[in-house]
C-alpha positions as CSV (number, residue, x, y, z in Angstrom):
1,M,34.3,30.2,6.7
2,N,33.1,27.5,4.2
3,Y,29.9,25.8,5.3
4,V,29.3,22.4,3.8
5,T,25.7,21.8,2.9
6,L,24.8,18.3,4.1
7,P,21.3,17.0,4.2
8,L,20.2,16.5,7.8
9,V,17.3,14.2,6.8
10,S,17.4,11.2,4.5
11,W,14.0,11.3,2.7
12,I,14.8,8.2,0.7
13,N,14.9,5.9,3.7
14,G,11.6,7.3,5.1
15,T,9.9,7.0,1.7
16,I,11.0,3.4,1.3
17,M,9.8,2.5,4.8
18,I,6.4,4.2,4.2
19,G,6.1,2.3,0.9
20,V,6.9,-1.1,2.5
21,F,4.4,-0.3,5.3
22,A,1.7,0.5,2.7
23,V,2.4,-2.7,0.8
24,V,2.1,-4.8,4.0
25,V,-1.2,-3.1,5.0
26,V,-2.7,-3.6,1.5
27,G,-1.6,-7.3,1.7
28,L,-3.2,-7.8,5.1
29,I,-6.5,-6.2,3.9
30,A,-6.5,-8.4,0.8
31,A,-5.9,-11.5,2.9
32,V,-8.8,-10.6,5.2
33,F,-11.2,-10.0,2.2
34,L,-10.1,-13.3,0.6
35,L,-10.7,-15.2,3.9
36,M,-14.1,-13.5,4.3
37,N,-15.3,-14.4,0.8
38,S,-13.9,-17.9,0.7
39,D,-16.1,-19.5,3.4
40,K,-18.5,-22.1,2.0
41,P,-22.2,-21.3,2.2
42,K,-24.1,-23.4,4.7
43,K,-26.8,-25.7,3.3
C-alpha cells in the first residue's frame, strides 16, 4: 500500500503567530518605557 507523507503540523503558521506575538510584546514594552521617561520633572 502506498502511504502519502503529509505533514501533520504546519510549522509556518505557528512561527508567524509567535513572531507577531513577539512584535506586539516588544511594542508594548517600548510604549511603557516611553511613557515612563516622558513625564515632566516637577519643579
